N, C-alpha and C positions, 0 to 999 in steps of 0.2 A: 646514727640512728635517725630514722625519718620522723618528722613531726606528725601528730595526730591530724587526720583530715579535718579541715575547719568547718565542714558542712554536715548537717544531719537534718535535711529539710523536712518539715512536717506540716507547714502551712504556706500556701501561695496566695497572695492577694493579686488578682489579675484584672487588667482592663479588658473589656470585651474585644476591642480591636486587636490587641496583642494576641489574644487567644485564637484569632482567626488567621493570623499570619503564619507562614510555614515555620519560621524559627520559634514562634510562640508554641505551636503545636509540638515541635520537637522537644522543647523544654518541659512542657507538661507531661509528655510521654516518658521523659527521662525520670520523672519523679511521680509515678502513678499513685503512690500511697499517700501523697501529701493532700491535706484538706485544701479545697479551693474556695476562695471567697471573692466574688465579683465586686470591683470598686470602680467608681466613676473616674478617679484620678490617681495616678501613682504618686503624686506629690502631696496629696492631702487625704490621709486615711484616718477617719475618726477612730479614736481609741488606740491608735498606734503613734502617729506623729504628735509631739507636743504633750504627751500624757506623762506627767511627772511620776505617777505611780509605777511606771514601767522601768524606771532606772535601776531598780534592784534586779531586774531580769535582763540587764544589758547584754551579758554574754550569751544567754540562752536564746534571746531573740536573734542575735547575729547568726547563730548556728542553725536555728530552726525555721526562720522566716525568710521568704523570698517575695519580692514585689516584682511583678511582670507587667511592663508597660510599653508605651510607644514614645520614642523621643521626638519631640516637636521641633526644637531648635537645632538647626544644622550649621550654626555659625562657627567659623574657624577664627581664632584670635591669634594675633602675633604674640610671641613670647620673648625669645632672645637669650634665655638662660639654659634651661633644660632642653629646649627645642626651639626651632624657628617659629613653629605654630602649635597651638593647642587644638587638637581635633575634637569634634563632638564625640564624647565618650559613649560607649555602648553599655555602661553601667554607672551607677552612683551608689556610694556606700560600700561596705566591705564586711566580710565575715570575720576578718581579723579584728583585733580590739586594741590598737595602739592608742595609748592614753593621750597622746599629743595631737591626734588627727584632727584637722580642721573641719572635715566634712560634717560631723555631728553638730557643729555650731548652728547649722541651718535647719536641722531636723528635730532638735530637741532631745527627747529622752529615749528614743529608740531609733536605731540606725542600721537596719538590715540592708542587704544588697537589693538594689533595684536594677533589674536587667531589662534592656530594651530589645524588642523583637524585630524592629525594622532595620535590620542590618543592611539591606539593599540601599536604603536612603542614604545611610552614612557612607557606604562605599562609593556611591555616585558623587556625593559632595566632595569626598576626598580626591577622587580621580579628577574632577573638574578643577579643583583648586591647584593640584599639582601641575596639571597641564597649563593652567593659566600663568603659573610662575615661570615656566621655561627653565632652562639650565641655571644653576647657581654659578654666577660669574665671579663672585668675590668670597674668599674664605672668611669664616668667622669662628668664634670660639665654640659654636655649636657643632660644626662639621666643616671641613675644608671644601667639600665638593657637592654634598647632598643637602637638600632641604629636609629638615628633620621635623616629624610630626609626633607630638606626645599624645598617645592614645589613652592614657590612664590617669588623667589629672585627679579624678574623684573616686578611683577604685584601684584594686590590685588585679591586674590582668591574669596573673598566675592562678588566682582564686576564681576569677570570672570564667576561666577555661574549664573549671570543674562543673559549671552550670550549663554551658552551651558551646557551640562551635563558632561563636562570634570572634574569638581571638584567633583561632585557626584561619578563619576567612580573611581577617585583616592582615595577618602575616603573609598569606597567599597573595593578597592584593598588592602588597608592596614589592613582591617579587617581580611584578609587572610594571613597576614605576621606577625606571632607571635613574631618575633625577632626585629621588626621595628615599627617605628611610623612616620606618616606624620607630618609636621609642617608648619605653615605660619602665618605671621603677617598681621593684617588688621586694617583699619580705617573706615570700613563700616559695619554696622550691617545688615546682610542679614538673616532674620529669617527663610528663606527656609532651611538653613543649619541645623536647629534644627531637621529636619526630615531625616537626612542622616544616622542616627544610626552608629556613629563611634566606639562604643564599646571600648572607651578608647585608640584607636589606632591613633587618630589625635589630635595634640596640636594646639590650636589657641592662638595667642599672640595678645591681644588687645593693640594697641598703644595709649598711654595716654600722655597728656601734659596739662598745665594750659589752661582753656577755653579761657582766654583773648588772649593768643598767638595763639591757634588753630583757632580762628575766623579770624586771619590775614593770617596764613600760610597754614592751612589745608582746602583748598577750595573744596567744594563739598562732604566733608566727613560727616559721622554721628557726631552729636555733642557729647561732652564729657560725658554728663549725660547719653545719650543713650548707649554709649559704656560701661560705668561702670555698668549700670543696666542690661546689657546683660550678664555679666559674670555669674551670678547665673543660668540663664536659659541655657546657653551653658554647664555648669558643669552638670546640671540635665539631659541634653540631651545626655550625655556620652562623651563629649569632656574633655580633659585636657586643662585648661585655664590658661595661664600665662599673665603677663603684659610686655609690651615693651615700656620702657621710652626712646623714640627715635624719633627725635633727642632732646636732652636736649639743649635748647638755653639759653645762659646767657644774662640777661637784668637786669636793675635796679629793685630790688625787687624780683628776681627770687626765692630765697629761701623761702620767705613768700608765694609766689604763689604755690610752690610745697608742702609746708606744708599743705596748704588748700586742695590741690588735694589729698594728702595721706589721710587726714581726711575724705574727701568725699568717697574715696574708702573703708576705714575702716567701715564707717557707712552703706554702701550699701551691702557689701558682706555677704553671709550666712556663717555659721560655716563650711559647707562642702567645699565651695569655698576657704575659708581661709586656710583650712587644706592642700590643694594641691597647694597653690599659690607659684609661683616663678617669678622672674623678670630679665630682661636684661636692661642694661643702656648704651646708646650710645650718646655721646656728638656730637654736630653738626660738620659735615664736609661740606664745601661749595666749590665753584669752580668758577673761573672767567668767563668761558663761560656761565655757568648757570646764573650767575649774569647779564650778558648782555641780555640773553633771558628774564629774569624776569623783567628787566627794560622796556621791550617792552609791557608787559601785566599787571604787578602787582608790580610797584615800591615800594609800601608801605611795602611789605614783606621784601624788601632789607634793610629797616631800622633796622630790627631785625637780618637778616642773614648776612649782609655785615658790619662787624665791624672791619676794618683792625687794629685799635689800640689794639684790643684784640687778633688778629689772626696772624698766621705765615704760610708760605707755607711749604708743605711737599709732597714728591712724594709718591703716593700710591703703593700698591703691584702690581698693574696692569700697572704702569708706568706713570699715569696721575699726574699732579701737582694740589694739592688741598689746600684749606685754612682750618686750624684747629686752635683751641684756643692755645695760646702760652703755651709752655711746663710747666712753673711754675704755670701759672694761671690755666691751665687745671687740673694739679695734685691736687691742692688745691680744685678746684671745684668738682672733682670726690669724693674726701674725704668728703667734706661737704654734697654732695648729698646722698652718701651712709649712712652717719651718720644719716641724717634726715629720710631716708627710714627705717633704722633699728629701730629708735626711734618710728616712727609713725605706722609702719606695722611690728612689731617684728616677726610675723609668716611667713613673705614673704622671701623666700630664694633669695639672689642675685646671679644669675648664673654667671654673669660677668659684669664688669663696666669699660668703657674706654672712 
């Protein structure tokens, strides 16, 4: 069974410059019945960002509101885990409503998709960067031969592809870059992407967790069976497909739930999908500010996410203070998880786990 489409756009906040770009005009034409409101900045919209009264409409705003802007920063950052580099994303925010998502921490009480219309600027920045790197001469845990660029750090590209052709254009770009690959994680199965002809130059990481947990914290996403069953089809369509076990949430019975999940994956995957499979494992990081936001629209999720008895504070590399599982507990949990994964899916390379 396919999930309900996550978008029902009724209002578009638009920067004038974005409205004049060809991609901006295409997006506006795609949603002709949506109300348009001109704004000076996509990042600071009075009445939307930081408005605590909107938290009760968290899901409605995600489905019904789009912000259309122009991306100003074209900086590429080194990464080394999910990818070699983080690309300047063509979107920020998401129509899905995963309760643990870190992006809303920066926007407050309303977090709709912001789509950027200046696709040409990003394509040129990526092409220049790839060319400057030259061939990859040393294999690493990201990829043995290609420089990998994460395109969706702050959004879900499978959903972004419902809004514009930005994702199609980026997949096409990486077909022309023989020393590089695109990469993005997703929780939504958008079968339109099967027609993008990636030719092995785009890696999709389907995010998985036990279905019982996903029903509580992964609001608006494709269900777990749909995600797992999509792996074979995307491999056949020319994508490299990895698994993204993120976030791993500790709860009573979590190891049994993950054992069942791994066995479901093993039963569903084709020999071709198994032969190219790899995974990344990331345990939950939470945040007090996000906890307060979630209490306003989905307190049930916080019963899983906010477990102070098992968590400790830690300052992130970007200076924020987050909650993570206690050092001793987390180390043992990571070891237990990876042991289970190797036992149940012995052909699946674990790229990293933390």
